[in-house]
C-alpha positions as CSV (number, residue, x, y, z in Angstrom):
1,M,5.0,-38.8,11.1
2,K,6.2,-35.4,9.9
3,L,5.7,-36.4,6.3
4,I,1.9,-37.0,6.7
5,P,1.0,-33.4,7.5
6,R,3.2,-32.0,4.7
7,A,1.7,-34.4,2.2
8,L,-1.7,-33.5,3.4
9,V,-1.0,-29.8,3.0
10,L,0.5,-30.3,-0.4
11,S,-2.5,-32.4,-1.5
12,L,-4.9,-29.8,-0.2
13,S,-3.0,-27.0,-1.9
14,L,-3.1,-28.8,-5.2
15,T,-6.8,-29.5,-4.8
16,I,-7.5,-25.8,-4.0
17,L,-5.4,-24.6,-6.9
18,S,-7.1,-27.0,-9.4
19,N,-10.5,-25.9,-8.2
20,C,-9.6,-22.2,-8.6
21,G,-9.2,-22.4,-12.4
22,S,-11.8,-21.5,-15.0
23,P,-15.3,-23.0,-14.5
24,P,-16.4,-25.7,-16.9
25,A,-18.2,-24.3,-20.0
26,S,-21.5,-25.9,-19.0
27,S,-21.7,-24.4,-15.5
28,N,-22.6,-20.9,-14.5
29,Q,-20.1,-18.7,-12.6
30,A,-22.2,-18.4,-9.4
31,G,-22.7,-22.2,-9.1
32,S,-19.0,-22.8,-9.7
33,N,-17.9,-20.5,-7.0
34,R,-20.2,-22.1,-4.5
35,S,-18.9,-25.6,-5.2
36,T,-15.3,-24.3,-5.1
37,N,-15.9,-22.7,-1.7
38,R,-17.6,-25.8,-0.4
39,N,-14.7,-28.0,-1.5
40,T,-12.2,-25.6,-0.1
41,N,-14.0,-25.3,3.3
42,A,-14.5,-29.1,3.5
43,A,-10.8,-29.7,2.8
44,A,-9.8,-27.1,5.3
45,S,-12.1,-28.5,8.0
46,N,-10.9,-32.0,7.4
47,S,-7.2,-31.0,7.8
48,S,-7.6,-29.2,11.1
49,P,-8.7,-32.1,13.3
50,A,-6.0,-34.3,11.8
51,N,-3.3,-31.8,12.5
52,A,-4.7,-31.3,16.0
53,N,-4.6,-35.0,16.7
54,I,-1.0,-35.4,15.5
55,Q,0.1,-32.4,17.6
56,T,-1.8,-33.8,20.6
57,N,-0.2,-37.3,20.2
58,Q,3.3,-35.8,19.8
59,S,3.0,-33.7,22.9
60,S,1.4,-36.4,25.1
61,T,4.1,-39.0,24.3
62,G,7.9,-38.9,24.1
63,A,10.6,-40.5,22.1
64,I,13.9,-42.3,22.6
65,E,16.8,-41.8,20.2
66,V,19.1,-44.8,20.5
67,T,22.6,-45.1,19.1
68,S,25.5,-47.4,19.8
69,A,29.2,-48.0,19.0
70,P,29.4,-50.2,17.1
71,P,26.0,-49.7,15.4
72,G,23.7,-52.6,14.7
73,A,22.9,-53.6,18.3
74,R,19.5,-55.0,19.1
75,V,17.3,-52.6,21.1
76,L,15.0,-53.8,23.9
77,L,12.8,-51.4,25.8
78,I,11.6,-52.4,29.2
79,S,9.0,-50.4,31.1
80,N,9.7,-49.9,34.8
81,D,6.7,-49.0,36.9
82,E,5.7,-49.4,40.6
83,S,4.9,-53.1,40.2
84,G,8.3,-53.8,38.7
85,A,9.8,-54.4,35.2
86,G,7.6,-55.1,32.3
87,E,8.2,-57.5,29.4
88,P,11.1,-56.5,27.1
89,E,9.9,-55.2,23.7
90,T,12.2,-55.4,20.7
91,K,12.5,-52.1,19.0
92,G,14.9,-52.8,16.1
93,L,18.6,-52.2,15.6
94,T,20.7,-49.1,16.4
95,P,20.6,-46.4,15.3
96,T,16.9,-46.0,15.8
97,T,14.3,-43.6,17.2
98,I,11.4,-45.0,19.2
99,T,8.4,-42.8,19.0
100,G,5.1,-42.7,20.7
101,V,6.5,-43.7,24.1
102,Q,4.2,-43.1,27.1
103,P,5.8,-40.9,29.8
104,G,7.5,-43.0,32.5
105,K,10.6,-44.9,33.5
106,Y,12.3,-47.3,31.2
107,T,15.4,-49.4,30.8
108,V,17.0,-49.4,27.4
109,H,18.9,-52.7,26.8
110,L,21.4,-53.0,23.9
111,E,22.9,-56.3,22.9
112,R,25.1,-57.5,20.0
113,S,26.9,-60.8,19.4
114,G,30.5,-60.7,20.6
115,Y,29.9,-57.7,22.9
116,K,28.9,-57.2,26.5
117,F,25.3,-55.9,26.9
118,F,24.6,-52.3,27.8
119,Q,21.7,-50.9,29.9
120,K,20.6,-47.5,30.8
121,E,17.6,-46.3,32.9
122,I,15.8,-43.3,31.5
123,T,12.7,-41.2,32.2
124,V,10.6,-40.3,29.2
125,K,8.7,-37.0,29.4
126,A,5.8,-35.9,27.2
127,G,6.9,-33.9,24.2
128,S,10.7,-34.6,24.6
129,T,13.2,-37.0,23.2
130,E,15.6,-38.8,25.5
131,K,19.0,-39.8,24.0
132,V,20.8,-43.0,24.7
133,N,24.3,-43.8,23.3
134,G,25.6,-47.2,24.3
135,V,29.3,-48.1,24.0
136,L,29.5,-51.8,23.7
137,K,32.7,-53.5,24.9
138,K,34.0,-56.7,23.3
139,Q,33.7,-59.8,25.4
């Protein structure tokens, strides 16, 4: 997610720089400035809401950074709420970072063939990253 805003800013910078050059020979100076200003203002106004939405989404959700020894364990995320445990959701293999997690209580379950499973209960908070490091023991 961090690459999108940087790419957007770079793209906008290049657009602004390319529009700030000499006006085309067939246009007059005043008309060229108006269109450049209009394009710059449109680009700036388009980037602000996008950045605001990204910042809002990042601060209203959390993340879980999951590692294991040995690496390559399957990660399952289980939501724990007042009504009980939810359905396990596969989230890839370790090491991984699960982003966009709604605040609340979860169980992180790690499993790998030939090893005993590992579970840890965590509480995800908005705007923060919880870290889980599972040490898997051979069966």
